[in-house]
N, C-alpha and C positions, 0 to 999 in steps of 0.2 A: 397580458401581452407586454405591457409596458415594463413590468418587473423582468420578465424574459429577455426583452431588448437590452434593458439596462445592464443586467447580469453579463450578457454576451459582450457588450461594449467594454465593460470593466475586466473582462477575463475573470470573472468571479463564480467559479465552478461550485462553490458552497451555495451561493444564493441561487444560482440555477437549479441545483438539486433539490433545494427546499421547495420548489414549485411542483415536484412530482411526488406522487405516493412512494413511499420507501420500498414497498414490495413489488412495484411496477417494473417488469423486467424486459418487456417486449418493445422494441424500436425496430421498425422495418424500413429499409431504404430499398425501394423498388424502381429500377431504372426504366425508362420507356425503351422501346425497341431500338430506337435511333441512338439514344444514350448508351444502350448497352453495346452496340455495334461499335461506337467510338471507344468505349472502354475495352472492349475486346481487341481492337486495333493496337491499343497500347499495351495491353497485357492479356495473354491467353488464359490467365487465372481470374479474370474479371468475373464477377457474380452479378446476375440480374436481380437476385434478392439477397440482401445482406442483413442478418439479424444482429442487433446489437442492443444497447439499453441506454437510458439517459445517463447513467454514471460514466460511460464511456465517452459520451458527447460532452458531458461537464469536465471531464479531465482534459479533452481536446481543448476546449475553451479556455481552461485555466493555464494549459502549459504552452499554448502556441505563441510565438512573437508576431504572428500575422494579424492584421486588422480584420475582424469580423463584423459586418453590418448588415444583418438581415432586413429585408423589407417585406412587409405583410398587407395583403389586401383580401377583400371579400372575407373578413373576419367575421364569423357567427359564433356566438358564445351562448350555450344553454346552461343555466345553473339553477340550483334550488337554494343558493346562498352558501351552501356548505362544499359541494363539489361541483365541477364543470366540465362539460365537454366542449372541444373547440375545433372548429373547422377553419382552414385559412389558405390562400395560395401564397406563395413565397418566392422571393429571389434572394439567395444567400450570397451576398458579396464578400469577397475576401481581396484585401488590399485594394478596395475600390472598383473591382471588377466582378461581374457576374460569375459565379462559380458553379451554381447549382440552382434548380428552380422546380417547382412542383406544387403539389397540394399536400396539406398534412391534416390529421385529425388526432387530436389528444383526448 
C-alpha cells in the first residue's frame, strides 16, 4: 500500500503497474445508486459499471498534471508471502479535494 501511494504521488505509472500481475485485466468501477444518478445528470452516457484495467489507471496517473493523493483506511491484507489480497476503504483526492470514495479489493 505504501508503494502504491508513493507511485501515485510521484505520477510513476511504471512503478504502479509493477504492483499488479501482468495478466490481470479486470478493474471494475461500480457507482452507488446516488453516484450513478449524479453521473447521469452530467452525462446520459454515464455507466454504472465501467470495466477497465490497472494499465489504464497507471497511464492516467503518469500523464495527468493533477495532484492525486488517495487516503486508505480499514486496510486488511492477506498474504502467503508471495501473493496478497487487499481490502480497503478509500477517498481519492484530486488537487486536495475528495473526488471519489468507496471500497476496493485487489
